[in-house]
MDTraj code that builds the backbone (N, CA, C; nanometers):
import mdtraj as md
import numpy as np

residues = "MET SER LYS THR ARG SER ASP ALA PHE VAL ALA PRO LEU PHE ALA PHE VAL ARG VAL ALA ASP MET ALA ASP ARG PHE SER THR THR PRO PHE GLU VAL LEU ALA GLU TYR GLU ARG ARG SER LEU GLU HIS ALA ALA GLY ALA PRO GLU LEU VAL ASP ALA PRO GLY LEU TRP ARG GLY ILE GLY PHE ARG ILE GLY ASP ARG HIS PHE VAL SER SER ILE ALA GLU VAL ASN GLU ILE LEU THR PRO PRO ALA VAL THR LEU VAL PRO GLY ALA LYS SER TRP LEU LEU GLY VAL ALA ASN VAL ARG GLY ASN LEU VAL PRO VAL VAL ASP LEU ARG ASP PHE ILE GLY ALA SER HIS GLY PRO ASN THR ASP THR THR ARG VAL LEU VAL VAL ARG GLN HIS GLY GLY SER VAL GLY LEU MET VAL ASP GLU VAL HIS GLY GLN ARG SER PHE SER GLU GLU GLN LEU SER LYS ALA VAL GLY GLU SER ASP GLU LYS TYR VAL HIS TYR VAL GLY GLU ASN VAL GLN LEU GLY GLU VAL LEU TRP GLY LEU PHE SER MET ALA ALA LEU VAL ARG SER THR GLN PHE GLN GLN ALA ALA ALA".split()
xyz = np.array([
    [-0.0515, -2.0244, -2.0783],
    [-0.1525, -1.9195, -2.0897],
    [-0.0889, -1.7973, -2.1540],
    [-0.1554, -1.7319, -2.2448],
    [-0.0985, -1.6225, -2.3198],
    [-0.0900, -1.4981, -2.2351],
    [-0.0067, -1.4028, -2.2809],
    [0.0068, -1.2773, -2.2091],
    [-0.1240, -1.2005, -2.2088],
    [-0.1978, -1.2084, -2.3177],
    [-0.3244, -1.1361, -2.3253],
    [-0.4194, -1.1813, -2.2167],
    [-0.4302, -1.3099, -2.1970],
    [-0.5175, -1.3616, -2.0934],
    [-0.4657, -1.3257, -1.9556],
    [-0.3335, -1.3285, -1.9375],
    [-0.2754, -1.2901, -1.8091],
    [-0.3112, -1.1470, -1.7761],
    [-0.2982, -1.0561, -1.8743],
    [-0.3273, -0.9159, -1.8506],
    [-0.4709, -0.8971, -1.8047],
    [-0.5609, -0.9715, -1.8627],
    [-0.7015, -0.9557, -1.8279],
    [-0.7273, -0.9934, -1.6833],
    [-0.6505, -1.0899, -1.6339],
    [-0.6696, -1.1334, -1.4960],
    [-0.6042, -1.0391, -1.3960],
    [-0.4999, -0.9651, -1.4385],
    [-0.4171, -0.8955, -1.3413],
    [-0.4765, -0.7654, -1.2931],
    [-0.5376, -0.6833, -1.3799],
    [-0.5655, -0.5459, -1.3394],
    [-0.7081, -0.5060, -1.3700],
    [-0.7693, -0.4216, -1.2840],
    [-0.7228, -0.3852, -1.1503],
    [-0.7485, -0.4973, -1.0526],
    [-0.6704, -0.5045, -0.9406],
    [-0.6785, -0.6254, -0.8608],
    [-0.6896, -0.6065, -0.7119],
    [-0.6896, -0.4858, -0.6581],
    [-0.6755, -0.4685, -0.5155],
    [-0.8083, -0.4745, -0.4430],
    [-0.8500, -0.5941, -0.4053],
    [-0.9735, -0.6128, -0.3301],
    [-0.9567, -0.7271, -0.2336],
    [-1.0411, -0.7309, -0.1317],
    [-1.0337, -0.8303, -0.0245],
    [-1.0964, -0.9615, -0.0688],
    [-1.0245, -1.0740, -0.0471],
    [-1.0762, -1.2048, -0.0838],
    [-1.0462, -1.3024, 0.0282],
    [-1.1445, -1.3780, 0.0702],
    [-1.1230, -1.4814, 0.1710],
    [-1.1009, -1.6156, 0.1033],
    [-0.9982, -1.6873, 0.1519],
    [-0.9683, -1.8177, 0.0961],
    [-1.0877, -1.9108, 0.1087],
    [-1.1510, -1.9076, 0.2244],
    [-1.2639, -1.9975, 0.2460],
    [-1.3771, -1.9693, 0.1487],
    [-1.4032, -1.8419, 0.1205],
    [-1.5110, -1.8054, 0.0297],
    [-1.4832, -1.8523, -0.1119],
    [-1.3565, -1.8623, -0.1478],
    [-1.3200, -1.8941, -0.2853],
    [-1.2987, -2.0435, -0.3092],
    [-1.2901, -2.1190, -0.2031],
    [-1.2489, -2.2583, -0.2151],
    [-1.3398, -2.3392, -0.3071],
    [-1.4717, -2.3129, -0.2990],
    [-1.5650, -2.3913, -0.3775],
    [-1.5768, -2.3443, -0.5213],
    [-1.5256, -2.2233, -0.5498],
    [-1.5457, -2.1674, -0.6827],
    [-1.4186, -2.1589, -0.7650],
    [-1.3024, -2.1564, -0.6992],
    [-1.1782, -2.1356, -0.7705],
    [-1.0730, -2.2375, -0.7268],
    [-0.9792, -2.2628, -0.8147],
    [-0.8585, -2.3328, -0.7736],
    [-0.7677, -2.2295, -0.7099],
    [-0.6483, -2.2698, -0.6689],
    [-0.5592, -2.1769, -0.6012],
    [-0.4620, -2.1105, -0.6974],
    [-0.4864, -2.1163, -0.8268],
    [-0.3956, -2.0529, -0.9215],
    [-0.4069, -1.9023, -0.9120],
    [-0.2952, -1.8312, -0.9257],
    [-0.2994, -1.6847, -0.9187],
    [-0.3926, -1.6232, -1.0220],
    [-0.4008, -1.6821, -1.1410],
    [-0.4863, -1.6271, -1.2450],
    [-0.6316, -1.6188, -1.1987],
    [-0.6795, -1.7261, -1.1384],
    [-0.8194, -1.7292, -1.0987],
    [-0.8455, -1.6402, -0.9788],
    [-0.7485, -1.6340, -0.8872],
    [-0.7605, -1.5431, -0.7743],
    [-0.7714, -1.3994, -0.8237],
    [-0.6870, -1.3615, -0.9190],
    [-0.6860, -1.2240, -0.9663],
    [-0.8065, -1.1913, -1.0514],
    [-0.8667, -1.2910, -1.1119],
    [-0.9916, -1.2665, -1.1830],
    [-1.0983, -1.2163, -1.0868],
    [-1.0998, -1.2755, -0.9670],
    [-1.1945, -1.2313, -0.8660],
    [-1.1581, -1.0926, -0.8147],
    [-1.0277, -1.0640, -0.7979],
    [-0.9852, -0.9304, -0.7603],
    [-1.0373, -0.8278, -0.8598],
    [-1.0219, -0.8608, -0.9879],
    [-1.0625, -0.7672, -1.0924],
    [-1.2108, -0.7346, -1.0812],
    [-1.2927, -0.8364, -1.0604],
    [-1.4362, -0.8148, -1.0515],
    [-1.4711, -0.7281, -0.9308],
    [-1.4098, -0.7609, -0.8155],
    [-1.4461, -0.6923, -0.6923],
    [-1.3877, -0.5521, -0.6832],
    [-1.2700, -0.5312, -0.7399],
    [-1.2050, -0.4009, -0.7249],
    [-1.2840, -0.2901, -0.7902],
    [-1.3636, -0.3219, -0.8911],
    [-1.4457, -0.2210, -0.9562],
    [-1.5538, -0.1678, -0.8629],
    [-1.5837, -0.2422, -0.7573],
    [-1.6898, -0.2034, -0.6661],
    [-1.6383, -0.1273, -0.5451],
    [-1.5044, -0.1171, -0.5321],
    [-1.4469, -0.0601, -0.4105],
    [-1.3860, 0.0763, -0.4359],
    [-1.3941, 0.1628, -0.3378],
    [-1.3268, 0.2925, -0.3409],
    [-1.2648, 0.3148, -0.2042],
    [-1.1428, 0.3673, -0.2022],
    [-1.0729, 0.3867, -0.0750],
    [-1.1389, 0.4962, 0.0057],
    [-1.1406, 0.4756, 0.1381],
    [-1.1959, 0.5782, 0.2257],
    [-1.0965, 0.6905, 0.2473],
    [-1.1448, 0.8021, 0.2983],
    [-1.0591, 0.9181, 0.3220],
    [-0.9839, 0.9023, 0.4534],
    [-0.8632, 0.9628, 0.4629],
    [-0.7890, 0.9588, 0.5887],
    [-0.8690, 1.0243, 0.6999],
    [-0.8441, 0.9801, 0.8246],
    [-0.9175, 1.0335, 0.9379],
    [-0.8205, 1.0855, 1.0430],
    [-0.8681, 1.1818, 1.1202],
    [-0.7906, 1.2285, 1.2345],
    [-0.8199, 1.1406, 1.3541],
    [-0.7155, 1.1041, 1.4277],
    [-0.7341, 1.0263, 1.5494],
    [-0.7871, 1.1189, 1.6583],
    [-0.8763, 1.0684, 1.7393],
    [-0.9412, 1.1503, 1.8419],
    [-0.8452, 1.1771, 1.9572],
    [-0.7641, 1.2817, 1.9414],
    [-0.6725, 1.3250, 2.0456],
    [-0.6600, 1.4765, 2.0332],
    [-0.6893, 1.5494, 2.1391],
    [-0.6915, 1.6957, 2.1327],
    [-0.5595, 1.7528, 2.0818],
    [-0.5665, 1.8254, 1.9693],
    [-0.4501, 1.8958, 1.9185],
    [-0.3440, 1.8107, 1.8533],
    [-0.3694, 1.6810, 1.8374],
    [-0.2673, 1.5936, 1.7789],
    [-0.3208, 1.5187, 1.6576],
    [-0.2331, 1.5029, 1.5588],
    [-0.2588, 1.4140, 1.4459],
    [-0.1574, 1.3010, 1.4556],
    [-0.2052, 1.1781, 1.4511],
    [-0.1164, 1.0641, 1.4715],
    [-0.1125, 0.9759, 1.3481],
    [0.0048, 0.9207, 1.3239],
    [0.0206, 0.8338, 1.2084],
    [0.1298, 0.7319, 1.2292],
    [0.1453, 0.6438, 1.1307],
    [0.2507, 0.5419, 1.1315],
    [0.3632, 0.5882, 1.0411],
    [0.4826, 0.5996, 1.0985],
    [0.5984, 0.6458, 1.0226],
    [0.6688, 0.5316, 0.9523],
    [0.7175, 0.5594, 0.8317],
    [0.7938, 0.4588, 0.7574],
    [0.8956, 0.5274, 0.6666],
    [0.9873, 0.4459, 0.6162],
    [1.0963, 0.4989, 0.5338],
    [1.1020, 0.4291, 0.3988],
    [1.1235, 0.5081, 0.2940],
    [1.1539, 0.4573, 0.1606],
    [1.2845, 0.5229, 0.1185],
    [1.3912, 0.4449, 0.1072],
    [1.5213, 0.5034, 0.0778],
    [1.5616, 0.6004, 0.1867],
    [1.5928, 0.7249, 0.1466],
    [1.6316, 0.8251, 0.2461],
    [1.5180, 0.9200, 0.2807],
    [1.3959, 0.8872, 0.2372],
    [1.2799, 0.9696, 0.2668],
    [1.1961, 0.9069, 0.3779],
    [1.1418, 0.9943, 0.4642],
    [1.0568, 0.9503, 0.5744],
    [0.9146, 0.9993, 0.5516],
    [0.8193, 0.9094, 0.5769],
    [0.6790, 0.9412, 0.5542],
    [0.5963, 0.8976, 0.6752],
    [0.4743, 0.9492, 0.6805],
    [0.3816, 0.9085, 0.7852],
    [0.2426, 0.9063, 0.7243],
    [0.1683, 0.7993, 0.7530],
    [0.0304, 0.7852, 0.7060],
    [-0.0624, 0.7738, 0.8255],
    [-0.1839, 0.8219, 0.8075],
    [-0.2819, 0.8187, 0.9152],
    [-0.2984, 0.6777, 0.9702],
    [-0.3097, 0.6691, 1.1020],
    [-0.3348, 0.5400, 1.1662],
    [-0.4625, 0.4769, 1.1110],
    [-0.5582, 0.5607, 1.0733],
    [-0.6843, 0.5093, 1.0199],
    [-0.6663, 0.4369, 0.8873],
    [-0.5538, 0.4597, 0.8199],
    [-0.5304, 0.3979, 0.6889],
    [-0.4470, 0.2710, 0.6954],
    [-0.3824, 0.2448, 0.8088],
    [-0.2925, 0.1299, 0.8211],
    [-0.3533, 0.0282, 0.9157],
    [-0.3745, -0.0916, 0.8652],
    [-0.4395, -0.1963, 0.9439],
    [-0.3405, -0.2699, 1.0334],
    [-0.2251, -0.3063, 0.9774],
    [-0.1240, -0.3783, 1.0551],
    [0.0102, -0.3710, 0.9852],
    [0.1136, -0.4179, 1.0551],
    [0.2504, -0.4178, 1.0041],
    [0.3036, -0.5600, 1.0109],
    [0.3604, -0.6074, 0.8987],
    [0.4078, -0.7450, 0.8893],
    [0.5539, -0.7501, 0.8482],
    [0.6231, -0.8561, 0.8896],
    [0.7477, -0.8894, 0.8226],
    [0.7104, -0.9426, 0.6842],
    [0.7991, -0.9328, 0.5865],
    [0.7623, -0.9737, 0.4510],
    [0.7137, -1.1187, 0.4460],
    [0.5909, -1.1412, 0.4021],
    [0.5368, -1.2769, 0.3965],
    [0.5788, -1.3485, 0.2685],
    [0.5624, -1.4801, 0.2680],
    [0.5814, -1.5552, 0.1440],
    [0.4704, -1.5170, 0.0464],
    [0.5049, -1.5058, -0.0812],
    [0.4054, -1.4659, -0.1809],
    [0.4033, -1.5668, -0.2955],
    [0.2869, -1.5774, -0.3589],
    [0.2716, -1.6534, -0.4825],
    [0.2843, -1.5569, -0.5985],
    [0.3800, -1.5813, -0.6876],
    [0.4044, -1.4916, -0.7994],
    [0.2847, -1.4863, -0.8929],
    [0.2703, -1.3730, -0.9594],
    [0.1594, -1.3517, -1.0519],
    [0.2161, -1.3306, -1.1920],
    [0.2078, -1.4289, -1.2805],
    [0.2565, -1.4103, -1.4182],
    [0.1813, -1.2975, -1.4880],
    [0.2531, -1.2226, -1.5696],
    [0.1897, -1.1159, -1.6448],
    [0.1723, -0.9869, -1.5695],
    [0.2261, -0.9794, -1.4457],
    [0.2112, -0.8579, -1.3648],
    [0.3356, -0.7706, -1.3758],
    [0.3195, -0.6429, -1.3444],
    [0.4329, -0.5529, -1.3393],
    [0.5254, -0.5920, -1.2250],
    [0.6501, -0.5490, -1.2357],
    [0.7511, -0.5939, -1.1389],
    [0.7196, -0.5508, -0.9968],
    [0.6478, -0.4402, -0.9803],
    [0.6201, -0.3927, -0.8442],
    [0.5119, -0.4732, -0.7729],
    [0.4357, -0.5530, -0.8479],
    [0.3423, -0.6451, -0.7821],
    [0.4180, -0.7732, -0.7502],
    [0.4542, -0.7895, -0.6238],
    [0.5397, -0.9017, -0.5846],
    [0.4658, -1.0344, -0.5865],
    [0.3345, -1.0308, -0.5663],
    [0.2561, -1.1536, -0.5650],
    [0.1399, -1.1424, -0.4683],
    [0.0863, -1.2585, -0.4333],
    [-0.0278, -1.2658, -0.3436],
    [0.0127, -1.3438, -0.2193],
    [-0.0169, -1.2887, -0.1015],
    [0.0186, -1.3529, 0.0251],
    [-0.1074, -1.3990, 0.0975],
    [-0.0930, -1.5087, 0.1699],
    [-0.2013, -1.5570, 0.2561],
    [-0.1771, -1.5019, 0.3957],
    [-0.2594, -1.4046, 0.4357],
    [-0.2452, -1.3419, 0.5670],
    [-0.3628, -1.3867, 0.6538],
    [-0.3369, -1.4877, 0.7353],
    [-0.4394, -1.5440, 0.8237],
    [-0.5686, -1.5783, 0.7501],
    [-0.5539, -1.6445, 0.6371],
    [-0.6694, -1.6898, 0.5613],
    [-0.7218, -1.5909, 0.4600],
    [-0.6644, -1.4720, 0.4545],
    [-0.7042, -1.3717, 0.3555],
    [-0.5959, -1.3595, 0.2490],
    [-0.6360, -1.3590, 0.1239],
    [-0.5409, -1.3387, 0.0155],
    [-0.5217, -1.1893, -0.0062],
    [-0.3973, -1.1433, 0.0119],
    [-0.3654, -1.0014, 0.0056],
    [-0.2565, -0.9785, -0.0990],
    [-0.2809, -0.8958, -0.2014],
    [-0.1747, -0.8624, -0.2956],
    [-0.0667, -0.7818, -0.2255],
    [0.0596, -0.8080, -0.2573],
    [0.1718, -0.7381, -0.1951],
    [0.2456, -0.6593, -0.3025],
    [0.2573, -0.5297, -0.2794],
    [0.3212, -0.4376, -0.3737],
    [0.4503, -0.3848, -0.3135],
    [0.5567, -0.3822, -0.3939],
    [0.6793, -0.3157, -0.3505],
    [0.6588, -0.1662, -0.3753],
    [0.6257, -0.0933, -0.2703],
    [0.5952, 0.0481, -0.2851],
    [0.7156, 0.1251, -0.3375],
    [0.8341, 0.0783, -0.3052],
    [0.9559, 0.1450, -0.3506],
    [0.9671, 0.1386, -0.5025],
    [0.9422, 0.0200, -0.5575],
    [0.9471, 0.0043, -0.7031],
    [0.8324, 0.0777, -0.7711],
    [0.7149, 0.0743, -0.7102],
    [0.6007, 0.1422, -0.7690],
    [0.6271, 0.2922, -0.7807],
    [0.6832, 0.3506, -0.6753],
    [0.7127, 0.4934, -0.6747],
    [0.8271, 0.5261, -0.7701],
    [0.9181, 0.4321, -0.7876],
    [1.0377, 0.4578, -0.8673],
    [1.1521, 0.5091, -0.7832],
    [1.1498, 0.4763, -0.6532],
    [1.2549, 0.5213, -0.5623],
    [1.3697, 0.4214, -0.5618],
    [1.4900, 0.4726, -0.5519],
    [1.6059, 0.3844, -0.5442],
    [1.6114, 0.3191, -0.4068],
    [1.6481, 0.1917, -0.4041],
    [1.6602, 0.1207, -0.2764],
    [1.7491, -0.0003, -0.2941],
    [1.8030, -0.0470, -0.1849],
    [1.8864, -0.1659, -0.1870],
    [1.8026, -0.2904, -0.1679],
    [1.8675, -0.4051, -0.1422],
    [1.7941, -0.5295, -0.1182],
    [1.7185, -0.5238, 0.0133],
    [1.6243, -0.6142, 0.0295],
    [1.5518, -0.6231, 0.1561],
    [1.6477, -0.6545, 0.2700],
    [1.6172, -0.6000, 0.3867],
    [1.6996, -0.6214, 0.5051],
    [1.6115, -0.6646, 0.6216],
    [1.6716, -0.6739, 0.7384],
    [1.5956, -0.7115, 0.8582],
    [1.4918, -0.6060, 0.8955],
    [1.5077, -0.4840, 0.8447],
    [1.4122, -0.3781, 0.8781],
    [1.2966, -0.3693, 0.7788],
    [1.3037, -0.4402, 0.6675],
    [1.1981, -0.4334, 0.5662],
    [1.0655, -0.4806, 0.6249],
    [0.9606, -0.4064, 0.5978],
    [0.8290, -0.4395, 0.6503],
    [0.7218, -0.4205, 0.5436],
    [0.6048, -0.4772, 0.5720],
    [0.4890, -0.4626, 0.4844],
    [0.3772, -0.3957, 0.5635],
    [0.3298, -0.2829, 0.5138],
    [0.2142, -0.2152, 0.5724],
    [0.0884, -0.2697, 0.5065],
    [-0.0024, -0.3214, 0.5851],
    [-0.1304, -0.3665, 0.5313],
    [-0.2261, -0.2480, 0.5403],
    [-0.2671, -0.2012, 0.4242],
    [-0.3431, -0.0772, 0.4132],
    [-0.4893, -0.1064, 0.3882],
    [-0.5730, -0.0369, 0.4583],
    [-0.7168, -0.0557, 0.4452],
    [-0.7699, 0.0112, 0.3186],
    [-0.8629, -0.0571, 0.2561],
    [-0.9490, 0.0010, 0.1554],
    [-1.0924, -0.0307, 0.1974],
    [-1.1873, 0.0322, 0.1335],
    [-1.3260, -0.0036, 0.1605],
    [-1.3481, -0.1458, 0.1110],
    [-1.3641, -0.2399, 0.2043],
    [-1.3874, -0.3788, 0.1678],
    [-1.2647, -0.4563, 0.1274],
    [-1.1450, -0.4022, 0.1501],
    [-1.0277, -0.4758, 0.1054],
    [-0.8988, -0.4284, 0.1687],
    [-0.7895, -0.4993, 0.1403],
    [-0.6579, -0.4648, 0.1928],
    [-0.5524, -0.4938, 0.0874],
    [-0.4406, -0.4253, 0.0985],
    [-0.3251, -0.4502, 0.0131],
    [-0.2009, -0.4290, 0.0985],
    [-0.0964, -0.5091, 0.0751],
    [0.0288, -0.4956, 0.1477],
    [0.1280, -0.4112, 0.0699],
    [0.1941, -0.3190, 0.1384],
    [0.2907, -0.2281, 0.0767],
    [0.4272, -0.2468, 0.1426],
    [0.5244, -0.2914, 0.0646],
    [0.6580, -0.3150, 0.1195],
    [0.7369, -0.1850, 0.1239],
    [0.7963, -0.1563, 0.2416],
    [0.8778, -0.0368, 0.2627],
    [1.0094, -0.0786, 0.3276],
    [1.1046, 0.0144, 0.3306],
    [1.2363, -0.0187, 0.3839],
    [1.2381, -0.0334, 0.5354],
    [1.1526, 0.0421, 0.6029],
    [1.1538, 0.0389, 0.7493],
    [1.0264, 0.1047, 0.8018],
    [0.9798, 0.0581, 0.9173],
    [0.8662, 0.1202, 0.9844],
    [0.9148, 0.1769, 1.1165],
    [0.8768, 0.3010, 1.1452],
    [0.9253, 0.3707, 1.2646],
    [0.8234, 0.3751, 1.3772],
    [0.7069, 0.3176, 1.3568],
    [0.6063, 0.3206, 1.4601],
    [0.5255, 0.4490, 1.4577],
    [0.4583, 0.4770, 1.5694],
    [0.3674, 0.5914, 1.5739],
    [0.4428, 0.7233, 1.5845],
    [0.3924, 0.8225, 1.5114],
    [0.4430, 0.9588, 1.5200],
    [0.3250, 1.0533, 1.5398],
    [0.3437, 1.1539, 1.6253],
    [0.2364, 1.2487, 1.6550],
    [0.2803, 1.3896, 1.6170],
    [0.1860, 1.4669, 1.5619],
    [0.2140, 1.6027, 1.5178],
    [0.1110, 1.6984, 1.5777],
    [0.1596, 1.8097, 1.6301],
    [0.0714, 1.9099, 1.6883],
    [0.0141, 1.9990, 1.5791],
    [-0.0892, 2.0736, 1.6137],
    [-0.1472, 2.1680, 1.5185],
    [-0.0456, 2.2725, 1.4768],
    [0.0393, 2.3127, 1.5690],
    [0.1425, 2.4118, 1.5375],
    [0.2412, 2.3565, 1.4353],
    [0.2842, 2.2316, 1.4541],
    [0.3760, 2.1698, 1.3576],
    [0.3106, 2.1557, 1.2208],
    [0.1854, 2.1150, 1.2201],
    [0.1148, 2.0986, 1.0926],
    [0.0965, 2.2320, 1.0219],
    [0.0810, 2.3383, 1.0987],
    [0.0622, 2.4704, 1.0380],
    [0.1869, 2.5190, 0.9656],
    [0.3018, 2.4604, 0.9959],
    [0.4287, 2.4999, 0.9336],
    [0.4703, 2.4040, 0.8219],
    [0.3780, 2.3190, 0.7780],
    [0.4094, 2.2200, 0.6748],
    [0.4480, 2.2881, 0.5442],
    [0.5349, 2.2197, 0.4697],
    [0.5774, 2.2691, 0.3382],
    [0.5351, 2.1692, 0.2320],
    [0.5199, 2.2151, 0.1090],
    [0.4727, 2.1300, 0.0010],
    [0.5758, 2.0281, -0.0437],
    [0.5311, 1.9335, -0.1263],
    [0.6176, 1.8277, -0.1800],
    [0.6721, 1.8703, -0.3160],
    [0.8033, 1.8572, -0.3331],
    [0.8674, 1.8999, -0.4578],
    [0.9115, 1.7843, -0.5469],
    [0.9202, 1.6638, -0.4913],
    [0.9655, 1.5481, -0.5689],
    [0.8486, 1.4938, -0.6516],
    [0.8637, 1.4930, -0.7826],
    [0.7554, 1.4497, -0.8715],
    [0.7124, 1.3053, -0.8463],
    [0.8015, 1.2225, -0.7952],
    [0.7662, 1.0831, -0.7684],
    [0.6582, 1.0722, -0.6615],
    [0.6562, 1.1680, -0.5700],
    [0.5671, 1.1597, -0.4543],
    [0.4529, 1.2605, -0.4546],
    [0.4558, 1.3553, -0.5455],
    [0.3644, 1.4691, -0.5364],
    [0.2171, 1.4290, -0.5407],
    [0.1848, 1.3166, -0.6040],
    [0.0449, 1.2737, -0.6105],
    [-0.0044, 1.2125, -0.4797],
    [0.0895, 1.1736, -0.3924],
    [0.0524, 1.1037, -0.2696],
    [0.0914, 1.1802, -0.1431],
    [0.1821, 1.2736, -0.1555],
    [0.2309, 1.3515, -0.0415],
    [0.1951, 1.4977, -0.0640],
    [0.0997, 1.5475, 0.0147],
    [0.0587, 1.6860, -0.0012],
    [0.1491, 1.7831, 0.0715],
    [0.1953, 1.7429, 0.1909],
    [0.2754, 1.8324, 0.2739],
    [0.3832, 1.7539, 0.3478],
    [0.4842, 1.8263, 0.3944],
    [0.5917, 1.7703, 0.4752],
    [0.6022, 1.8481, 0.6054],
    [0.6139, 1.7746, 0.7146],
    [0.6142, 1.8364, 0.8476],
    [0.7446, 1.8028, 0.9192],
    [0.8055, 1.9053, 0.9785],
    [0.9292, 1.8866, 1.0527],
    [0.8997, 1.8355, 1.1926],
    [0.9672, 1.7277, 1.2319],
    [0.9570, 1.6751, 1.3678],
    [1.0979, 1.6412, 1.4128],
    [1.1534, 1.7231, 1.5014],
    [1.2931, 1.7066, 1.5385],
    [1.3816, 1.7372, 1.4184],
    [1.4704, 1.6444, 1.3858],
    [1.5611, 1.6640, 1.2734],
    [1.5104, 1.5991, 1.1446],
    [1.3931, 1.5400, 1.1507],
    [1.3412, 1.4652, 1.0359],
    [1.2229, 1.5387, 0.9737],
    [1.2222, 1.5455, 0.8391],
    [1.1098, 1.6011, 0.7651],
    [1.0219, 1.4839, 0.7208],
    [0.8987, 1.4814, 0.7682],
    [0.8077, 1.3707, 0.7430],
    [0.7057, 1.4104, 0.6367],
    [0.6970, 1.3321, 0.5291],
    [0.5959, 1.3546, 0.4275],
    [0.4652, 1.2895, 0.4686],
    [0.3551, 1.3657, 0.4616],
    [0.2234, 1.3120, 0.4963],
    [0.1708, 1.2338, 0.3764],
    [0.1845, 1.1029, 0.3832],
    [0.1582, 1.0142, 0.2698],
    [0.0137, 0.9652, 0.2753],
    [-0.0635, 0.9982, 0.1724],
    [-0.2043, 0.9582, 0.1675],
    [-0.2173, 0.8209, 0.1014],
    [-0.2456, 0.7202, 0.1830],
    [-0.2708, 0.5871, 0.1281],
    [-0.3996, 0.5853, 0.0450],
    [-0.4967, 0.6698, 0.0821],
    [-0.6207, 0.6770, 0.0066],
    [-0.5942, 0.7223, -0.1362],
    [-0.5094, 0.8248, -0.1519],
    [-0.4753, 0.8724, -0.2857],
    [-0.4004, 0.7652, -0.3637],
    [-0.3144, 0.6907, -0.2950],
    [-0.2381, 0.5846, -0.3616],
    [-0.3294, 0.4772, -0.4178],
    [-0.4161, 0.4213, -0.3345],
    [-0.4964, 0.3077, -0.3788],
    [-0.6053, 0.3480, -0.4770],
    [-0.6398, 0.4765, -0.4817],
    [-0.7385, 0.5226, -0.5789],
    [-0.6785, 0.5483, -0.7164],
    [-0.5455, 0.5617, -0.7215],
    [-0.4821, 0.6017, -0.8471],
    [-0.4953, 0.4915, -0.9526],
    [-0.5163, 0.5341, -1.0766],
    [-0.5311, 0.4407, -1.1872],
    [-0.4056, 0.3571, -1.2056],
    [-0.2903, 0.4195, -1.1919],
    [-0.1641, 0.3492, -1.2097],
    [-0.1505, 0.2337, -1.1094],
    [-0.1944, 0.2588, -0.9862],
    [-0.1826, 0.1559, -0.8834],
    [-0.2750, 0.0387, -0.9105],
    [-0.3919, 0.0647, -0.9635],
    [-0.4888, -0.0405, -0.9884],
    [-0.4580, -0.1228, -1.1135],
    [-0.3803, -0.0658, -1.2041],
    [-0.3480, -0.1362, -1.3278],
    [-0.2120, -0.2036, -1.3151],
    [-0.2124, -0.3306, -1.2807],
    [-0.0875, -0.4014, -1.2515],
    [-0.0405, -0.4906, -1.3653],
    [-0.1085, -0.4903, -1.4788],
    [-0.0671, -0.5739, -1.5910],
    [0.0601, -0.5203, -1.6545],
    [0.1546, -0.6104, -1.6861],
    [0.2804, -0.5692, -1.7484],
    [0.2581, -0.5270, -1.8926],
])
top = md.Topology()
chain = top.add_chain()
for i, resn in enumerate(residues, 1):
    res = top.add_residue(resn, chain, resSeq=i)
    for name in ("N", "CA", "C"):
        top.add_atom(name, md.element.get_by_symbol(name[0]), res)
traj = md.Trajectory(xyz[None], top)
C-alpha cells in the first residue's frame, strides 16, 4: 500500500471504536481500523476539564515526563494501564505507537513524551499509559510514571505561576507548588483538541 493511501487512513484518528461493532464491516488491518477513526474523529470534540466535588480542593492524577511533574483533572483520565501490546500503524508518525485492544475497545496509544518532544530514556517498570476521555472516545498516553491522586487547595492554586517551557505552553496553563514539587496543570482537553495531535500521518 502506498504512503499516500496510508496517510489518508492515519489522520485524524482519535475516536472510540468497538471491536464487536467493526467485525462485520472491517478486517483487523490497522489501515481499515484507522479509516473508521478518521471518519468518527471529525464528529468528536473533547470535553472541558471539571472540578471534583470536594470543598476547597481540586483533585487530579499526577504523572511524570522526564524530570517534569504534571497533574490532570480526574474528570479527564479514565484509567491507568501498564503498557499494552499494540498493533503498529504504517505511515504514522513515530509518536503514534499503534492501536491496542483494551477490553474489546480499540484504543490508539501515543507516546506523549515523543509527541511533546521531551527527552526520556527507555521504558521502565514505572512506565504507564493514561487512558484519556474524549467525547465519545478514548486515547492512551504513555508517560514515564504515574503518581496517583494529588489534591490542591484554593490557596495553593491562587499562587500558581505560568508555564515558560515552549514544549508545554499550549497544554499547561499554570504550575502549582505542592511540597517540594512544582506540578504543571496539564489540560488533556487542550491536548486532544490540538490539530497537531489529531494529525498523525508521517
